C-alpha positions as CSV (number, residue, x, y, z in Angstrom):
1,M,0.0,0.0,0.0
2,K,2.8,2.4,0.9
3,F,4.5,1.5,-2.4
4,N,1.3,2.3,-4.4
5,K,0.9,5.6,-2.6
6,S,4.5,6.5,-3.4
7,V,4.1,5.7,-7.1
8,L,0.9,7.7,-7.2
9,A,2.6,10.7,-5.5
10,L,5.6,10.5,-7.9
11,S,3.3,10.3,-10.9
12,L,1.3,13.3,-9.8
13,A,4.5,15.3,-9.2
14,V,5.8,14.4,-12.7
15,L,2.5,15.4,-14.4
16,T,2.4,18.7,-12.5
17,H,5.9,19.5,-13.4
18,T,5.3,18.7,-17.1
19,S,2.1,20.8,-17.2
20,A,3.9,23.7,-15.6
21,Q,6.7,23.5,-18.2
22,A,4.2,23.4,-21.0
23,A,2.3,26.4,-19.7
24,E,5.6,28.3,-19.2
25,H,6.5,27.8,-22.9
26,Q,3.1,28.2,-24.4
27,Q,2.5,31.2,-26.7
28,A,-0.9,32.1,-28.0
29,G,0.4,33.3,-31.3
30,Y,2.2,36.0,-33.2
31,V,1.8,38.3,-36.2
32,G,4.4,40.0,-38.4
33,V,5.2,41.9,-41.5
34,S,8.4,41.7,-43.6
35,L,9.8,43.8,-46.4
36,G,12.5,42.7,-48.8
37,Q,13.7,41.9,-52.2
38,A,12.7,39.0,-54.5
39,T,14.9,37.7,-57.3
40,V,13.2,35.7,-60.1
41,E,15.8,33.2,-61.4
42,D,16.2,32.7,-65.2
43,F,13.9,35.6,-66.0
44,C,16.7,37.6,-67.7
45,D,18.8,34.6,-69.0
46,G,19.5,34.9,-72.7
47,S,17.9,38.3,-73.0
48,E,19.7,41.0,-74.9
49,A,17.0,43.5,-73.9
50,S,16.9,45.7,-70.8
51,C,15.8,43.4,-67.9
52,D,15.2,43.7,-64.2
53,D,14.6,40.4,-62.4
54,S,14.4,41.8,-58.9
55,A,11.4,43.4,-57.2
56,L,10.0,44.5,-53.9
57,S,8.4,41.8,-51.7
58,L,5.9,42.4,-48.9
59,R,4.6,39.6,-46.7
60,V,2.1,39.7,-43.8
61,Y,1.7,36.6,-41.7
62,G,0.5,35.0,-38.4
63,G,1.2,31.8,-36.6
64,T,1.2,29.8,-33.4
65,E,4.0,28.3,-31.4
66,L,3.2,24.6,-31.0
67,N,6.1,24.2,-28.5
68,G,9.5,25.6,-27.8
69,F,10.9,24.7,-31.2
70,A,8.0,24.2,-33.7
71,N,5.7,26.8,-35.3
72,L,2.7,26.6,-37.7
73,E,2.5,29.8,-39.8
74,F,0.1,31.2,-42.5
75,G,1.0,34.2,-44.7
76,Y,0.3,36.3,-47.8
77,R,3.0,37.7,-50.0
78,Y,3.0,40.2,-52.8
79,I,5.9,40.5,-55.3
80,D,6.0,43.6,-57.4
81,D,6.8,43.8,-61.1
82,V,9.8,42.2,-62.8
83,E,10.3,43.8,-66.2
84,V,11.9,43.3,-69.6
85,S,11.9,45.6,-72.6
86,G,13.7,46.0,-75.9
87,L,13.5,46.3,-79.7
88,F,12.6,43.3,-81.8
89,R,12.6,43.9,-85.6
90,G,11.9,47.6,-85.1
91,V,9.1,47.0,-82.7
92,A,9.4,48.2,-79.0
93,V,8.4,45.3,-76.8
94,A,7.9,45.3,-73.0
95,G,6.7,42.7,-70.5
96,A,6.1,42.6,-66.8
97,A,5.0,40.0,-64.2
98,N,4.0,40.3,-60.6
99,G,2.6,37.7,-58.1
100,H,0.4,37.0,-55.1
101,F,1.2,34.1,-52.8
102,V,-0.7,32.5,-49.9
103,D,1.3,30.0,-47.9
104,T,1.2,27.5,-45.1
105,T,4.5,26.8,-43.4
106,F,5.9,24.5,-40.7
107,Q,8.9,25.9,-38.9
108,L,11.4,23.8,-37.0
109,G,14.1,25.6,-34.9
110,M,16.7,25.1,-32.3
111,P,15.6,25.7,-28.7
112,E,15.9,29.4,-27.8
113,A,19.4,30.3,-26.7
114,G,19.1,33.8,-25.2
115,P,17.4,36.3,-27.4
116,F,18.3,34.6,-30.7
117,K,16.4,31.7,-32.4
118,V,17.5,30.1,-35.7
119,F,14.9,28.0,-37.7
120,T,14.3,26.2,-40.9
121,K,10.9,25.9,-42.7
122,A,9.0,24.0,-45.3
123,G,5.5,24.4,-46.7
124,L,3.1,24.8,-49.6
125,L,1.9,28.0,-51.3
126,L,-0.8,28.9,-53.7
127,W,0.5,31.4,-56.4
128,R,-1.1,33.7,-58.9
129,L,1.0,35.4,-61.5
130,N,-0.2,38.4,-63.5
131,Y,1.4,39.1,-66.9
132,E,1.3,42.2,-69.0
133,A,2.9,42.8,-72.5
134,T,2.9,45.7,-74.9
135,A,4.3,46.1,-78.4
136,S,4.5,49.4,-80.3
137,N,5.8,50.3,-83.8
138,G,5.5,54.0,-83.2
139,F,2.0,54.2,-84.9
140,M,0.1,51.6,-83.0
141,T,0.4,50.0,-79.6
142,V,-1.0,46.6,-78.7
143,S,-1.4,45.4,-75.1
144,E,-2.2,42.1,-73.6
145,S,-2.7,40.8,-70.0
146,D,-3.2,37.4,-68.5
147,S,-2.8,35.4,-65.3
148,D,-2.0,31.9,-64.2
149,T,-2.4,30.0,-60.9
150,G,-0.9,26.9,-59.3
151,V,0.6,25.3,-56.2
152,A,4.3,25.2,-55.3
153,F,6.7,24.2,-52.6
154,R,8.5,26.7,-50.3
155,T,11.5,26.3,-47.9
156,G,14.1,28.6,-46.3
157,L,15.9,29.7,-43.2
158,G,15.3,32.4,-40.7
159,V,16.6,34.0,-37.5
160,S,14.8,36.1,-34.9
161,F,16.0,38.4,-32.1
162,D,13.9,39.2,-29.0
163,V,13.7,42.9,-28.6
164,S,11.2,42.5,-25.6
165,D,8.8,40.0,-24.3
166,S,6.2,40.9,-27.0
167,V,8.3,42.1,-29.9
168,R,11.1,40.5,-31.9
169,L,13.0,41.3,-35.1
170,R,13.1,38.6,-37.8
171,A,15.1,38.1,-40.9
172,D,14.2,35.4,-43.5
173,W,15.5,33.8,-46.7
174,D,12.6,32.1,-48.6
175,Y,13.0,29.8,-51.6
176,L,9.9,29.4,-53.7
177,V,10.3,26.4,-56.0
178,N,8.9,25.9,-59.5
179,V,6.5,28.9,-59.5
180,G,4.7,29.3,-62.8
181,D,3.8,27.1,-65.7
182,E,6.5,26.5,-68.4
183,D,3.8,25.3,-70.9
184,E,2.0,28.6,-70.7
185,Y,4.7,31.3,-69.9
186,F,7.6,30.3,-67.8
187,E,8.5,28.4,-64.6
188,T,11.0,29.7,-62.2
189,D,12.4,29.6,-58.7
190,I,12.3,32.8,-56.6
191,N,14.7,33.8,-53.8
192,V,13.4,36.3,-51.3
193,F,15.4,38.1,-48.6
194,S,13.4,40.0,-46.1
195,V,13.3,41.5,-42.6
196,G,10.6,42.9,-40.3
197,P,9.0,43.1,-36.8
198,E,7.0,40.3,-35.2
199,F,4.5,40.8,-32.4
200,L,3.6,38.1,-29.8
201,F,0.2,38.0,-28.1
C-alpha cells in the first residue's frame, strides 16, 4: 500500500511539473510583417534587352508556437513587377509580371538560446502570377494581359531576435520552388530576402 501511494505521488509530481513547463513555454500566437527583395531566377537569361529580375516583396503573416521549437504559420506575400523591354525587328516590346502568394508553413528551430532563435521551414503555397505585355511600332500599340495560378513548394531559413517580451525582429531567406507554368509562360524559382518586426500576443 505504501509503495502504491509513493508511485501515485511521484506520478502526480511528474505530471504537475510537465504541465507547468508546457504552460511556461506556451504562446498564444504571433503576427508579423516583412519587407525585402525577391529575385526571379532565369527571368533575364539569354535576354539582350533591358531586364530587371528583382522586385519589392511584402509579406504579412501570423502563426502559433506549437512548442519551444516548432511553429505553424500562414502568410500572404506580394511580389511587385519584374520587367523586360527592348526592340525586336523595329518594334518596341515590353513585358512585366507580378505575383500573389498564400502559404502554409511548418517551422522547426533550435531551442531558444538567449534572445536569438534560428529555424528552418517548409510548406506549400498557392500562387497567382499576372502578366502584361505591350508592343509598339510608333504608330500603333497593342497590349495584352493574362494570369495563371498553381501550387508550389517553399522552404528557407530564418533568425529572430527578441527585442522585448512581446516584440522580436526577424530576418528570412525564402526559396519558392517551381513557380509558374512553363507550358504557358515560364517556370522559375524565386529567392526572397526580407526583414521585419514580429509581435507576440
